[in-house]
Each structure stands twice: as structure tokens, then as C-alpha cells.
KEPASE-995733 format. One line per 3 residues: their letters; for each residue x, y, z of N, C-alpha, C, O. Coordinates in nm, 3 decimals. Each point is the difference from the previous one (the first is absolute). Layout:
N
a = X,Y,Z,X,Y,Z,X,Y,Z,X,Y,Z ~ ...
END
This chain:
204
mkn = -5.150,3.902,-5.957,-0.107,-0.058,0.082,-0.038,-0.138,-0.052,-0.031,-0.091,0.077 ~ 0.033,0.078,-0.207,-0.031,-0.129,-0.060,0.104,-0.104,0.035,-0.031,-0.115,0.030 ~ 0.158,0.161,-0.034,0.107,-0.095,0.037,-0.012,-0.042,0.145,0.024,-0.116,0.032
mmm = -0.062,0.207,0.054,-0.016,-0.034,0.140,-0.114,-0.098,0.019,0.011,-0.092,0.081 ~ -0.118,0.109,-0.153,-0.113,-0.092,0.011,0.039,-0.138,-0.049,-0.040,-0.101,0.059 ~ 0.116,0.096,-0.166,0.042,-0.129,-0.053,0.092,-0.070,0.101,-0.005,-0.122,0.013
rhd = 0.088,0.197,0.058,0.090,-0.062,0.097,-0.079,-0.058,0.117,0.036,-0.105,0.054 ~ -0.141,0.173,-0.013,-0.080,-0.053,0.110,-0.084,-0.117,-0.044,-0.037,-0.084,0.083 ~ 0.007,0.077,-0.209,-0.082,-0.111,-0.047,0.080,-0.127,-0.021,-0.059,-0.107,-0.018
qpf = 0.196,0.114,0.021,0.082,-0.118,-0.023,-0.013,-0.095,0.119,-0.006,0.045,0.114 ~ 0.002,-0.176,-0.138,-0.008,-0.097,0.112,0.130,0.001,0.079,0.107,0.029,-0.054 ~ -0.116,-0.062,0.183,0.121,-0.003,0.085,0.003,-0.134,0.076,-0.102,-0.067,0.014
sra = 0.220,0.032,0.035,0.021,-0.126,0.073,0.045,0.033,0.142,0.018,0.116,0.035 ~ 0.002,-0.225,0.049,0.044,0.019,0.139,0.143,0.049,0.007,0.042,0.059,0.100 ~ 0.036,-0.084,-0.208,0.139,0.047,-0.001,0.009,0.151,-0.006,0.100,0.059,0.040
dlp = -0.209,0.005,-0.093,0.002,0.145,-0.010,-0.029,0.068,0.133,0.020,0.120,0.012 ~ -0.068,-0.194,0.089,-0.031,0.059,0.129,0.128,0.027,0.079,0.097,-0.076,-0.014 ~ -0.092,0.179,0.094,0.120,0.028,0.081,0.021,-0.110,0.104,-0.094,-0.046,0.064
rrg = 0.220,0.006,-0.051,0.034,-0.107,0.093,0.022,0.057,0.140,0.061,0.105,0.018 ~ -0.113,-0.178,0.081,0.019,0.039,0.138,0.128,-0.066,0.055,0.042,-0.104,-0.050 ~ 0.019,0.165,0.151,0.119,-0.056,0.062,-0.030,-0.130,0.073,-0.109,-0.019,0.053
rtg = 0.210,-0.073,-0.051,-0.017,-0.128,0.068,0.001,0.021,0.151,0.080,0.078,0.053 ~ -0.169,-0.146,0.014,-0.015,0.018,0.145,0.061,-0.114,0.080,-0.004,0.008,0.123 ~ 0.061,-0.114,-0.182,0.056,-0.112,0.076,0.080,-0.092,-0.088,0.016,0.024,-0.120
fsl = 0.037,-0.131,0.182,0.079,-0.099,-0.072,-0.086,-0.120,-0.032,-0.098,-0.030,0.069 ~ 0.136,-0.036,-0.173,-0.071,-0.123,-0.034,0.051,-0.114,0.088,0.103,0.011,0.066 ~ -0.178,-0.119,-0.065,0.037,-0.115,0.083,0.133,-0.060,-0.043,0.078,-0.044,0.084
vev = -0.052,0.043,-0.213,0.127,-0.056,-0.050,0.118,0.084,0.048,0.103,-0.054,0.039 ~ -0.117,0.187,-0.040,0.108,0.088,0.046,0.025,-0.019,0.149,0.116,0.000,0.043 ~ -0.221,-0.016,0.036,0.018,-0.022,0.144,0.073,-0.131,0.025,0.088,-0.006,0.086
iiv = -0.123,-0.099,-0.159,0.066,-0.130,0.017,0.148,0.010,-0.036,0.084,-0.057,0.069 ~ -0.053,0.130,-0.175,0.140,0.014,-0.042,0.080,0.074,0.106,0.113,-0.038,0.031 ~ -0.170,0.144,0.026,0.070,0.077,0.104,0.025,-0.086,0.124,0.108,0.004,0.058
vmi = -0.209,-0.083,-0.019,0.016,-0.087,0.116,0.109,-0.103,-0.024,0.078,-0.030,0.090 ~ -0.072,-0.024,-0.210,0.103,-0.099,-0.032,0.139,0.063,0.004,0.095,-0.062,0.049 ~ -0.081,0.183,-0.098,0.130,0.068,0.001,0.044,0.028,0.143,0.116,-0.021,0.035
lsv = -0.209,0.068,0.049,0.034,0.027,0.141,0.038,-0.128,0.073,0.089,0.001,0.085 ~ -0.156,-0.112,-0.117,0.033,-0.127,0.064,0.141,-0.045,-0.037,0.075,-0.049,0.085 ~ -0.040,0.065,-0.212,0.135,-0.038,-0.043,0.105,0.087,0.067,0.103,-0.051,0.045
lsg = -0.127,0.183,-0.039,0.097,0.090,0.063,0.016,-0.029,0.148,0.111,0.001,0.053 ~ -0.223,-0.027,0.015,0.011,-0.031,0.144,0.074,-0.131,0.022,0.073,-0.013,0.098 ~ -0.091,-0.082,-0.187,0.072,-0.126,0.013,0.149,0.015,-0.021,0.079,-0.081,0.051
lii = -0.038,0.183,-0.124,0.142,0.025,-0.023,0.061,0.089,0.107,0.114,-0.023,0.040 ~ -0.187,0.122,0.009,0.056,0.101,0.090,-0.001,-0.047,0.144,0.100,0.015,0.070 ~ -0.213,-0.072,-0.024,-0.011,-0.037,0.142,0.106,-0.102,0.042,0.063,0.020,0.104
prm = -0.040,-0.130,-0.178,0.108,-0.091,0.043,0.136,0.066,0.003,0.083,-0.033,0.085 ~ -0.058,0.126,-0.176,0.129,0.069,0.000,0.014,0.088,0.123,0.107,0.007,0.060 ~ -0.216,0.061,-0.021,0.005,0.084,0.120,0.022,-0.086,0.125,0.075,0.038,0.089
vgi = -0.143,-0.153,-0.083,0.020,-0.090,0.113,0.143,-0.052,0.003,0.059,-0.012,0.107 ~ -0.004,-0.018,-0.225,0.137,-0.047,-0.007,0.099,0.105,0.045,0.100,-0.033,0.065 ~ -0.125,0.160,-0.097,0.089,0.107,0.044,-0.004,0.014,0.151,0.104,0.018,0.064
ass = -0.224,-0.027,-0.005,-0.012,0.011,0.145,0.073,-0.114,0.071,0.071,0.024,0.098 ~ -0.088,-0.147,-0.148,0.069,-0.113,0.063,0.150,0.008,-0.021,0.076,-0.044,0.086 ~ -0.031,0.100,-0.199,0.144,0.015,-0.024,0.061,0.097,0.099,0.111,-0.022,0.048
ker = -0.181,0.131,-0.017,0.052,0.096,0.097,0.010,-0.062,0.139,0.098,0.022,0.071 ~ -0.199,-0.100,-0.033,0.005,-0.065,0.132,0.109,-0.106,0.004,0.068,-0.015,0.101 ~ -0.051,-0.058,-0.210,0.107,-0.101,-0.004,0.137,0.065,0.005,0.095,-0.058,0.053
lvv = -0.082,0.178,-0.109,0.127,0.072,0.007,0.034,0.036,0.144,0.117,-0.005,0.039 ~ -0.217,0.040,0.041,0.024,0.029,0.142,0.050,-0.125,0.071,0.092,0.008,0.082 ~ -0.152,-0.123,-0.113,0.041,-0.126,0.064,0.143,-0.034,-0.037,0.079,-0.037,0.087
mta = -0.044,0.050,-0.214,0.135,-0.035,-0.042,0.103,0.098,0.055,0.113,-0.039,0.028 ~ -0.151,0.166,-0.013,0.092,0.097,0.061,0.025,-0.034,0.146,0.112,0.016,0.049 ~ -0.215,-0.062,0.021,0.019,-0.044,0.139,0.092,-0.120,0.007,0.081,-0.012,0.092
adl = -0.091,-0.079,-0.189,0.090,-0.115,-0.003,0.144,0.045,-0.026,0.093,-0.054,0.060 ~ -0.075,0.150,-0.149,0.135,0.053,-0.026,0.057,0.066,0.125,0.120,-0.010,0.027 ~ -0.204,0.077,0.050,0.046,0.064,0.123,0.049,-0.105,0.100,0.103,0.020,0.064
lsa = -0.176,-0.130,-0.050,0.043,-0.106,0.091,0.129,-0.066,-0.049,0.084,-0.039,0.081 ~ -0.068,0.026,-0.212,0.124,-0.055,-0.053,0.118,0.091,0.033,0.107,-0.048,0.038 ~ -0.126,0.178,-0.052,0.106,0.094,0.034,0.031,-0.004,0.149,0.116,0.013,0.040
fay = -0.218,-0.031,0.042,0.020,-0.010,0.145,0.083,-0.124,0.034,0.093,0.008,0.080 ~ -0.126,-0.122,-0.140,0.075,-0.123,0.027,0.143,0.011,-0.049,0.092,-0.048,0.066 ~ -0.073,0.109,-0.182,0.136,0.014,-0.054,0.086,0.091,0.088,0.115,-0.032,0.029
rds = -0.172,0.142,0.014,0.077,0.092,0.084,0.032,-0.064,0.135,0.109,0.020,0.054 ~ -0.202,-0.097,-0.001,0.025,-0.066,0.128,0.105,-0.109,-0.014,0.074,-0.027,0.094 ~ -0.066,-0.038,-0.210,0.101,-0.105,-0.020,0.141,0.059,-0.008,0.097,-0.067,0.033
ias = -0.088,0.192,-0.078,0.132,0.065,-0.007,0.048,0.040,0.139,0.115,-0.027,0.036 ~ -0.201,0.091,0.042,0.034,0.043,0.135,-0.123,-0.015,0.087,-0.100,0.071,-0.019 ~ 0.106,-0.163,0.114,-0.115,-0.027,0.085,-0.033,0.123,0.085,0.088,0.068,0.052
gsa = -0.218,-0.043,-0.040,-0.045,0.111,0.082,0.009,0.136,-0.065,-0.021,0.101,0.066 ~ 0.052,-0.098,-0.196,0.017,0.129,-0.067,-0.118,0.037,-0.088,0.007,0.098,-0.074 ~ -0.115,-0.174,0.080,-0.115,0.025,-0.086,-0.127,0.002,0.082,-0.011,-0.069,0.102
aie = -0.084,0.149,-0.147,-0.131,0.008,0.066,-0.104,0.038,-0.104,0.030,0.067,-0.098 ~ -0.153,-0.110,0.121,-0.114,0.037,-0.084,-0.092,0.088,0.083,-0.035,-0.035,0.112 ~ -0.003,0.147,-0.167,-0.085,0.095,0.072,-0.127,0.026,-0.080,0.004,0.017,-0.122
yng = -0.116,-0.014,0.194,-0.130,0.032,-0.062,-0.051,0.130,0.061,-0.006,0.015,0.122 ~ -0.031,0.076,-0.209,-0.057,0.128,0.042,-0.148,0.000,-0.036,-0.037,0.002,-0.117 ~ -0.048,-0.006,0.219,-0.143,-0.004,-0.025,-0.056,0.127,-0.059,-0.102,-0.003,-0.068
gsr = 0.168,0.117,0.094,-0.047,0.127,-0.056,0.014,0.005,-0.151,-0.093,0.039,-0.070 ~ 0.210,-0.078,0.021,0.024,0.001,-0.145,-0.029,-0.134,-0.064,0.010,-0.014,-0.122 ~ -0.047,-0.089,0.204,-0.030,-0.134,-0.050,0.114,-0.052,-0.087,-0.021,-0.042,-0.114
slm = 0.142,0.046,0.169,0.118,-0.039,-0.076,0.089,-0.092,0.082,0.009,0.013,0.123 ~ 0.056,-0.105,-0.192,0.100,-0.090,0.056,0.135,0.037,-0.057,0.012,0.026,-0.119 ~ 0.091,-0.023,0.205,0.133,0.034,-0.048,0.105,-0.079,0.078,-0.024,-0.046,0.111
llg = 0.141,0.031,-0.174,0.112,-0.070,0.060,0.095,0.102,0.060,0.035,0.100,-0.064 ~ 0.006,-0.124,0.187,0.093,0.088,0.070,0.133,-0.073,0.019,0.004,-0.122,0.018 ~ 0.102,0.199,-0.023,0.133,-0.052,0.025,0.065,0.069,0.118,-0.018,0.120,0.021
arg = 0.093,-0.197,0.058,0.064,0.053,0.121,0.128,0.073,-0.038,0.075,-0.043,-0.087 ~ -0.054,0.154,0.154,0.121,0.079,-0.019,0.060,0.028,0.137,-0.072,0.030,0.096 ~ 0.205,-0.041,-0.087,0.068,0.031,0.124,-0.011,-0.113,0.100,-0.036,-0.113,-0.035
gtk = 0.067,0.145,0.161,-0.006,-0.099,0.106,0.120,-0.091,0.008,0.003,-0.089,0.084 ~ 0.097,0.110,-0.169,0.118,-0.086,0.002,0.103,0.046,0.103,0.078,-0.081,0.051 ~ -0.078,0.209,-0.021,0.095,0.053,0.098,-0.070,0.020,0.133,-0.123,0.002,0.009
ene = 0.203,0.014,0.093,-0.054,0.020,0.134,-0.071,0.135,0.008,0.050,0.102,-0.046 ~ -0.167,-0.105,0.107,-0.084,0.120,0.019,-0.049,0.058,-0.133,-0.047,0.114,-0.005 ~ 0.057,-0.191,-0.102,-0.053,0.047,-0.129,-0.144,-0.048,-0.015,-0.026,-0.120,0.005
plt = -0.068,0.211,-0.023,-0.140,-0.044,-0.008,-0.029,-0.074,-0.130,0.062,0.025,-0.104 ~ -0.156,-0.116,0.112,-0.043,-0.075,-0.117,-0.119,0.072,-0.063,-0.102,0.022,0.066 ~ 0.114,0.014,-0.191,-0.107,0.070,-0.071,-0.050,-0.087,-0.114,0.073,-0.084,-0.054
wqk = -0.200,0.106,0.017,-0.062,-0.074,-0.108,-0.035,0.096,-0.112,-0.058,0.107,0.022 ~ 0.093,-0.146,-0.144,-0.028,0.081,-0.118,-0.065,-0.087,-0.106,0.023,-0.120,-0.008 ~ -0.103,0.183,-0.073,-0.068,-0.072,-0.108,0.102,-0.047,-0.103,0.088,0.074,-0.042
dpl = -0.102,-0.199,0.004,0.088,-0.058,-0.102,-0.044,0.051,-0.137,-0.110,-0.032,-0.044 ~ 0.194,0.110,-0.025,-0.044,0.055,-0.130,-0.009,-0.103,-0.110,-0.064,0.024,-0.102 ~ 0.128,-0.140,0.121,-0.003,-0.103,-0.105,-0.119,-0.094,0.011,-0.031,-0.071,-0.095
apt = -0.034,0.071,0.208,-0.114,-0.090,0.021,-0.129,0.067,-0.044,-0.014,0.122,0.015 ~ -0.082,-0.197,-0.069,-0.127,0.060,-0.043,-0.086,0.040,0.120,0.008,-0.060,0.107 ~ -0.089,0.161,-0.128,-0.098,0.043,0.100,-0.138,-0.046,-0.044,-0.042,0.024,-0.113
vrl = -0.027,-0.089,0.203,-0.134,-0.051,-0.029,-0.101,0.104,0.045,-0.005,0.036,0.118 ~ -0.076,0.013,-0.210,-0.106,0.097,0.031,-0.135,-0.066,-0.024,-0.034,-0.039,-0.112 ~ -0.042,0.028,0.217,-0.129,-0.068,-0.007,-0.109,0.099,-0.038,-0.015,0.103,0.066
peh = -0.063,-0.132,-0.170,-0.117,0.084,-0.030,-0.103,-0.009,0.112,0.006,-0.087,0.086 ~ -0.101,0.179,-0.090,-0.101,0.007,0.106,-0.089,-0.124,0.004,-0.050,-0.037,0.106 ~ 0.031,-0.028,-0.221,-0.091,-0.114,-0.004,0.070,-0.132,0.034,-0.065,-0.105,-0.001
mnl = 0.195,0.109,0.031,0.072,-0.122,0.034,0.033,-0.001,0.148,0.030,0.104,0.059 ~ -0.035,-0.223,0.001,0.026,-0.017,0.143,0.122,-0.088,0.021,0.031,-0.087,-0.081 ~ 0.037,0.113,0.192,0.120,-0.075,0.035,-0.011,-0.050,0.143,-0.027,0.078,0.092
ral = 0.048,-0.208,-0.072,0.014,-0.061,0.132,0.140,-0.058,0.008,0.036,-0.088,-0.079 ~ 0.042,0.135,0.173,0.139,-0.045,0.015,0.014,-0.082,0.127,-0.056,0.035,0.104 ~ 0.130,-0.144,-0.114,0.026,-0.087,0.114,0.149,-0.026,0.012,0.068,-0.021,-0.101
add = -0.017,0.021,0.222,0.138,-0.036,0.029,-0.002,-0.114,0.100,-0.044,0.017,0.114 ~ 0.093,-0.135,-0.157,-0.008,-0.121,0.082,-0.144,-0.026,0.043,-0.027,-0.031,0.117 ~ -0.066,0.043,-0.213,-0.144,-0.026,0.020,-0.065,0.098,0.097,-0.112,-0.024,0.045
ell = 0.178,0.133,-0.013,-0.059,0.103,0.086,-0.045,0.118,-0.087,0.080,0.058,-0.074 ~ -0.207,-0.024,0.085,-0.056,0.106,-0.082,0.054,0.136,0.045,-0.002,0.033,0.119 ~ 0.051,0.044,-0.216,0.055,0.132,0.028,-0.110,0.105,-0.008,-0.100,-0.023,-0.069
pet = 0.114,0.137,0.136,-0.104,0.103,-0.004,-0.017,0.059,-0.140,0.092,-0.003,-0.082 ~ -0.211,0.055,0.057,-0.031,0.055,-0.132,0.055,0.140,-0.020,0.007,0.048,-0.113 ~ 0.032,0.019,0.220,0.045,0.140,-0.012,0.144,0.007,-0.051,0.024,0.039,-0.114
sws = 0.070,-0.077,0.198,0.142,0.003,-0.037,0.073,-0.109,0.075,-0.035,-0.033,0.113 ~ 0.137,-0.023,-0.176,0.080,-0.104,0.062,0.133,-0.012,-0.072,0.019,0.058,-0.108 ~ 0.073,-0.133,0.167,0.129,-0.029,-0.062,0.044,-0.140,0.039,-0.027,-0.046,0.111
ita = 0.094,-0.021,-0.203,0.056,-0.133,0.023,0.150,0.010,-0.022,0.045,0.043,-0.106 ~ 0.032,-0.084,0.206,0.145,0.012,-0.006,0.063,-0.138,0.006,-0.042,-0.086,0.078 ~ 0.143,0.067,-0.161,0.077,-0.124,0.008,0.084,0.000,0.126,0.050,0.105,0.043
rnd = -0.034,-0.221,0.016,0.070,-0.009,0.127,0.151,-0.010,-0.022,0.047,-0.043,-0.106 ~ 0.028,0.084,0.208,0.146,-0.002,-0.009,0.057,-0.141,0.005,0.114,-0.021,-0.041 ~ -0.191,-0.076,0.090,0.052,-0.136,0.011,-0.015,-0.079,-0.130,0.022,-0.121,-0.003
gtr = -0.060,0.190,-0.103,-0.010,-0.066,-0.129,-0.136,-0.060,-0.030,-0.018,-0.061,-0.105 ~ -0.077,0.077,0.194,-0.135,-0.051,-0.024,-0.094,0.116,-0.026,0.028,0.115,0.034 ~ -0.138,-0.146,-0.094,-0.102,0.102,-0.027,-0.136,-0.067,0.010,-0.010,-0.122,-0.015
pti = -0.094,0.198,0.040,-0.133,-0.060,0.010,-0.055,-0.040,-0.136,0.041,0.053,-0.104 ~ -0.132,-0.147,0.106,-0.073,-0.034,-0.122,-0.101,0.111,-0.029,-0.082,0.034,0.086 ~ 0.088,0.021,-0.205,-0.082,0.116,-0.037,-0.107,-0.045,-0.099,0.028,-0.073,-0.095
qfq = -0.149,0.119,0.119,-0.111,-0.029,-0.092,-0.075,0.130,-0.030,-0.033,0.077,0.090 ~ 0.008,-0.055,-0.217,-0.083,0.111,-0.045,-0.126,-0.059,-0.065,0.009,-0.072,-0.098 ~ -0.123,0.104,0.154,-0.128,-0.040,-0.060,-0.060,0.124,-0.066,-0.049,0.090,0.068
isg = 0.053,-0.088,-0.200,-0.041,0.117,-0.077,-0.129,-0.033,-0.074,-0.008,-0.101,-0.070 ~ -0.091,0.185,0.085,-0.129,-0.021,-0.066,-0.044,0.127,-0.070,0.020,0.111,0.050 ~ -0.079,-0.128,-0.167,-0.054,0.111,-0.078,-0.136,-0.036,-0.055,-0.065,-0.093,0.048
kki = 0.023,0.165,-0.149,-0.130,-0.026,-0.062,0.004,-0.122,-0.091,-0.102,-0.067,-0.019 ~ 0.218,0.037,-0.036,0.008,-0.107,-0.098,0.081,-0.120,0.047,-0.028,-0.112,-0.041 ~ 0.127,0.133,0.126,0.084,-0.112,0.040,0.021,0.002,0.151,-0.016,0.104,0.066
ean = 0.051,-0.219,-0.012,0.045,-0.016,0.137,0.124,-0.087,-0.004,0.001,-0.105,-0.065 ~ 0.103,0.148,0.134,0.127,-0.071,-0.006,0.065,-0.005,0.137,-0.022,0.087,0.084 ~ 0.102,-0.190,-0.065,0.078,-0.018,0.122,0.147,-0.003,-0.040,0.044,-0.089,-0.074
vsl = 0.032,0.185,0.124,0.144,0.008,-0.027,0.072,-0.033,0.130,-0.011,0.074,0.098 ~ 0.083,-0.183,-0.097,0.064,-0.046,0.123,0.149,-0.019,-0.022,0.044,-0.047,-0.105 ~ 0.034,0.084,0.207,0.145,-0.018,0.001,0.038,-0.079,0.126,0.007,0.059,0.108
prw = 0.017,-0.189,-0.120,0.045,-0.077,0.116,0.134,0.051,0.051,0.076,0.065,-0.073 ~ -0.047,-0.093,0.197,0.120,0.055,0.062,0.128,-0.051,-0.063,0.104,0.064,0.012 ~ -0.111,-0.178,-0.079,0.120,-0.059,-0.060,0.009,0.027,-0.151,0.102,-0.033,-0.061
aqs = -0.204,0.091,0.002,-0.006,0.014,-0.145,0.066,0.129,-0.046,0.006,0.098,0.075 ~ 0.041,-0.099,-0.198,0.059,0.118,-0.061,-0.094,0.069,-0.097,0.029,0.111,-0.046 ~ -0.139,-0.173,0.015,-0.100,0.060,-0.088,-0.139,-0.039,0.049,-0.017,-0.110,0.053
pyv = -0.081,0.197,-0.068,-0.134,-0.027,0.053,-0.081,-0.092,-0.091,0.037,-0.024,-0.115 ~ -0.146,-0.026,0.168,-0.096,-0.081,-0.073,-0.127,0.083,-0.017,-0.049,0.060,0.095 ~ -0.001,-0.057,-0.217,-0.122,0.075,-0.031,-0.107,-0.099,-0.043,0.018,-0.075,-0.096
ves = -0.129,0.075,0.168,-0.112,-0.088,-0.031,-0.126,0.084,-0.007,-0.035,0.068,0.097 ~ -0.032,-0.071,-0.211,-0.127,0.070,-0.014,-0.114,-0.091,0.041,0.013,-0.123,-0.001 ~ -0.125,0.184,0.037,-0.112,-0.077,0.055,-0.060,-0.095,-0.101,-0.053,-0.105,0.038
dal = 0.060,0.138,-0.168,-0.059,-0.086,-0.102,0.103,-0.094,-0.063,-0.027,-0.061,-0.103 ~ 0.145,0.051,0.165,0.103,-0.087,-0.057,-0.039,-0.147,0.015,-0.050,-0.042,0.105 ~ 0.074,-0.035,-0.211,-0.030,-0.142,0.005,0.109,-0.078,0.072,-0.025,-0.109,0.051
frp = 0.144,0.165,-0.046,0.112,-0.069,0.064,0.052,0.087,0.113,0.032,0.117,-0.020 ~ -0.024,-0.174,0.138,0.055,0.068,0.116,0.125,-0.075,0.045,-0.006,-0.118,0.032 ~ 0.119,0.186,-0.029,0.123,-0.069,0.036,-0.001,-0.044,0.146,-0.048,0.071,0.087
nlp = 0.103,-0.189,-0.064,0.019,-0.051,0.135,0.139,0.041,0.047,0.100,-0.051,-0.050 ~ -0.094,0.142,0.145,0.128,0.052,0.046,0.064,-0.102,0.093,-0.063,-0.045,0.095 ~ 0.189,0.009,-0.121,0.066,-0.093,0.091,0.032,0.066,0.133,0.019,0.122,0.007
dai = -0.014,-0.203,0.096,0.035,0.051,0.132,0.150,0.024,0.010,0.080,-0.068,-0.066 ~ -0.043,0.165,0.148,0.141,0.027,0.023,0.063,-0.114,0.079,-0.063,-0.056,0.090 ~ 0.187,0.021,-0.124,0.071,-0.110,0.063,0.117,0.056,0.079,0.080,0.077,-0.053
dld = -0.071,-0.115,0.178,0.112,0.039,0.085,0.111,-0.103,-0.020,-0.009,-0.112,0.052 ~ 0.112,0.149,-0.127,0.107,-0.094,-0.031,0.079,-0.039,0.124,0.046,-0.114,0.010 ~ -0.030,0.206,0.085,0.072,-0.033,0.122,-0.076,-0.105,0.082,0.060,-0.090,0.058
atg = -0.193,0.104,-0.056,-0.079,-0.096,0.079,0.003,-0.139,-0.063,-0.010,-0.100,0.071 ~ 0.023,0.092,-0.204,0.003,-0.128,-0.068,0.142,-0.056,-0.014,0.019,-0.107,-0.059 ~ 0.081,0.179,0.112,0.137,-0.048,-0.010,0.064,0.023,-0.133,0.102,-0.062,-0.031
qgr = -0.159,0.150,-0.052,0.054,0.029,-0.133,0.058,0.140,-0.010,0.018,0.054,-0.109 ~ 0.012,0.006,0.225,0.048,0.138,0.000,0.134,0.018,-0.068,0.028,0.107,-0.054 ~ 0.057,-0.212,0.055,0.132,0.010,-0.058,0.007,-0.060,-0.140,0.105,0.005,-0.065
dtw = -0.215,-0.061,0.017,-0.001,-0.057,-0.133,-0.001,0.111,-0.104,-0.057,0.107,0.022 ~ 0.120,-0.133,-0.137,-0.001,0.097,-0.110,-0.134,-0.009,-0.071,-0.057,-0.108,-0.017 ~ 0.008,0.224,-0.024,-0.128,0.003,-0.071,-0.004,0.120,-0.093,-0.099,0.021,-0.069
END
């Protein structure tokens, strides 16, 4: 009992009191967290935007590759190539002609397995023009003519990050791709009729 009385008589300090749990963060901790979140957002958000624009640019370049394949196939055999758009699947594909060489043999069109297929995401839009005539948004096809000519084809592709114009003039073997924010826009030369200018028999 004496020892207990002596223990109660000893002086005590605030350190001897039971500590309560912390109920919040200090101002310095809040500032540090905000700074860390700002740095992370500055690193992640531009990368996410870059990924989105890269996917849209891939669609544009695939459409350009499709037009290149169309021009190449038409240069080998006139009238044997066509581009078809399916509004249900939102896809562009290259078709090749089969048959039709013999009498009463029907001409059939089949998908070219070597040409890329363009698949448009839901957030991207396509406006197609043939000889400056707007094609329907549902489904359409563009066919090269048997006389060796083909229409001028334009694809106006727009997404959330980029807008581009992919055009294939009737005389060109490769398309021109111009994005809306491009500083340089190529000036396409006009087609020249060599027969009309008297140069049809000249070597070139």
C-alpha cells in the first residue's frame, strides 16, 4: 500500500497521458499529395492523348494503304479493282474481279486478302467522294473503269484528335494524306492530256 501511494505521489508529464488517434492530415502532407498527383497527371494524360491520336492516325494511314493497293491493282488490269464500304461493320475493303473472261461467264467480286481492311471506330466519321460527288453513308462501292480511267477518290476522316483528307487523283499511283493541322499542304498538279497537246507519241 505504501508503494502504491508513493507511485501516485510521483509527478507526471503530458507524455505519460494516453495518445489519441490522429483525425486528419497536416497542411504539409496535403500539399505533398497534391504535388505528386499533379506530376502524375502531367505524365499520364499526355500519354493517353498520344495513344488516342496514334490509333486514329493508324486508321488514316490504313486507308491510304488501301487506296495505294487499289491504284496498283487497277494499273495491272483495268476494271479489276473496286473499293467497298459496309456501313453496318464500318469497314472499307478492296475487292478483286474474278471471271468474266469467257463468254457467258459471270463476273464475281471477292475480297483481296493482301489488301488491308480499314475498320472505323464508333467515334470516327468517314465522308467519301468520287469525282467530287458525295457517296451515301450507308454502303457504297467505287469501281475502276474498263477504259483505263478511274474516278478521283477522297476520304475525309475525322476523329476526336485528328482530321485528315486522303485523296487519290485519277492519274496517281499513291494517295496524298493531309491532316487539318498540317503546316504544308501539297499543291496537286493537274492531269495533262498528252494527245491534246500533241505529245502522245513522245517518249516519257
